[in-house]
N, C-alpha and C positions, 0 to 999 in steps of 0.2 A: 854453583861451583863445578858440577859435573860437566857442564858445557865448556868451562875454561880448561878443565883437565883434558877433555877430548880435543880441544884446540891445541893444547900443548903437545899431545901425542902426534897430532897432524903436522905440527911445525918442527918437530924434533929433527927431521932430515936437513933442514936449512939452518939449524942452530938458533932459531928464534926462541927466546924465553918469555913466557907470559905468566908464570906462576912465581909467587914470592918476590915480586918486584915492589920497589917503592912507588909511591904515586908519581914522583918525577920521572922514574924510569918508564912507567906506563905511558905517561904523556909523550915522552920522546918516541916511544914505539908507535903511538897513535899518529904522530906527526909524519911518520915516514911509511906507515903500513898502507898497502894499496887496496886491500880488500875490505869493503865497508862492513860486511856482516861480522868478520873476525874482529875488526876494530870496535864494533858495537859490543861484542862479548867482553872484550878487555875493558872498555869504558864502563860498562855496567858492573863488572866484577870489582873495579877499583873506585866506583862511585864518582866518575869523572864526567861532568856535564858541561863545563864552561869553556872547553877548548874546541868545540865543534866548528865555530866560525873560522878559526885559523886553520883547522884541518881541511875544511871545505875550500878555503882560499888556496891552500897548497895543492890539493887534489884537482880542483876545477880550474882556477886561474893559472897557476904555474904549470900544471901537468896536462890540462885539457881533458881530464877524466870525467866525462859526463855520466858514465855508468855509476860512478861513486855518488855523484849528486842525485841521480835518480833513485838509487838504493836508499840514500839518506832520506829523501822526500817520502819514499814508500814506508819507511819504518819509523821515522821521527816526525817529519813534516817540516817544511821550510816556513819560518816565521819572519815577519818584518824585522824583528830584532836581529836575527841571524843574517838576513840580507844586509841590514845596515852595518853590522860588524864586518862582513866581507867587504863592503864598500869602503869602510875606513881602512882596512888592510890594503885594499887596492890603491887608495889614494896615498897612503903612507909608502907603499912600494914604488909607486910612480914618482914620488918625491925623492926617494933614495936613488932611483935609477937616473933621474934627470940631473942629480947633483954629481954624478960620476963622470 
């Protein structure tokens, strides 16, 4: 909890809230937050584990953020399951794009 409070103090200047969020609010933050380590602190504080594939899809595929991927690999590790989920998201996104 101390790390989350420290993160909140750090993020006060830009108006980002990380304390007393609902799990849904925490997930929304994770989906848009650009710094992996900060995202990891929030995910751990709110016991969120199952959204990493979509977060990685957003950061890596949509935004081209390889640093986020490298940080993820260093702290959590990239598993075949996560890679498969990213692939499913890519396939789904490609289907949506081609239908427009």
